[in-house]
C-alpha positions as CSV (number, residue, x, y, z in Angstrom):
1,M,6.7,25.7,-4.9
2,S,4.8,27.4,-7.7
3,D,3.4,29.8,-5.1
4,G,6.9,31.0,-4.2
5,V,7.5,28.7,-1.2
6,I,11.2,28.1,-0.7
7,F,12.2,25.0,1.1
8,W,15.1,24.2,3.4
9,G,15.9,20.7,4.7
10,F,17.7,19.2,7.6
11,E,20.0,16.3,6.5
12,E,22.0,13.8,8.5
13,D,24.0,10.9,7.1
14,G,22.6,11.6,3.6
15,R,19.0,11.4,4.8
16,I,16.6,14.3,4.9
17,L,15.0,14.2,8.3
18,G,13.0,17.5,8.2
19,V,11.8,20.2,5.8
20,M,10.3,23.7,6.3
21,G,9.2,26.3,3.8
22,M,8.9,30.0,3.8
23,Q,6.9,32.2,1.5
24,D,7.2,35.9,0.9
25,K,3.8,37.5,1.3
26,G,4.8,41.1,0.9
27,A,4.7,42.7,4.4
28,V,5.4,39.3,6.1
29,S,7.1,36.0,5.7
30,L,4.9,32.9,6.1
31,I,6.4,29.7,7.4
32,R,4.7,26.8,5.7
33,H,5.0,23.0,5.4
34,A,7.1,22.2,8.5
35,Y,7.7,18.5,8.7
36,V,10.0,16.2,10.7
37,K,10.1,12.4,10.3
38,T,8.0,10.9,13.1
39,N,10.9,8.8,14.5
40,Q,13.1,11.9,14.6
41,R,10.8,14.3,16.5
42,N,11.9,15.9,19.8
43,K,15.5,16.0,18.7
44,G,15.6,19.8,17.9
45,I,15.4,19.4,14.1
46,G,12.3,21.6,13.8
47,S,13.9,24.2,16.1
48,K,17.0,24.3,14.0
49,L,15.0,24.7,10.8
50,L,12.8,27.4,12.3
51,S,15.9,29.3,13.7
52,H,17.5,29.2,10.2
53,L,14.4,30.5,8.5
54,L,13.9,33.3,11.1
55,K,17.5,34.5,10.3
56,A,16.7,34.5,6.6
57,T,14.1,37.3,6.7
58,D,13.9,40.7,8.2
59,K,10.1,40.8,8.0
60,P,7.6,39.8,10.6
61,V,6.9,36.1,10.5
62,L,3.6,34.3,10.5
63,I,3.4,30.5,11.0
64,G,0.6,28.8,9.1
65,T,-1.1,26.0,11.0
66,W,-3.5,23.3,10.0
67,E,-6.2,22.5,12.5
68,A,-6.1,18.7,11.8
69,A,-2.3,18.4,12.0
70,E,-1.2,15.7,14.4
């Protein structure tokens, strides 16, 4: 957060089930730290968060990945 990453969360029944962050990098917006609770995957939560973030910027978007992510 100290690097300017702004986070959004997906909440249901008072529980946060997913989070995703976006960082302004000047000419582009960088999607970072996209997480959905393991038992909540494949329910569209990540898609909803990504769709929301894409609407929040008019810049080209890059999605940061981590090679070891599983």
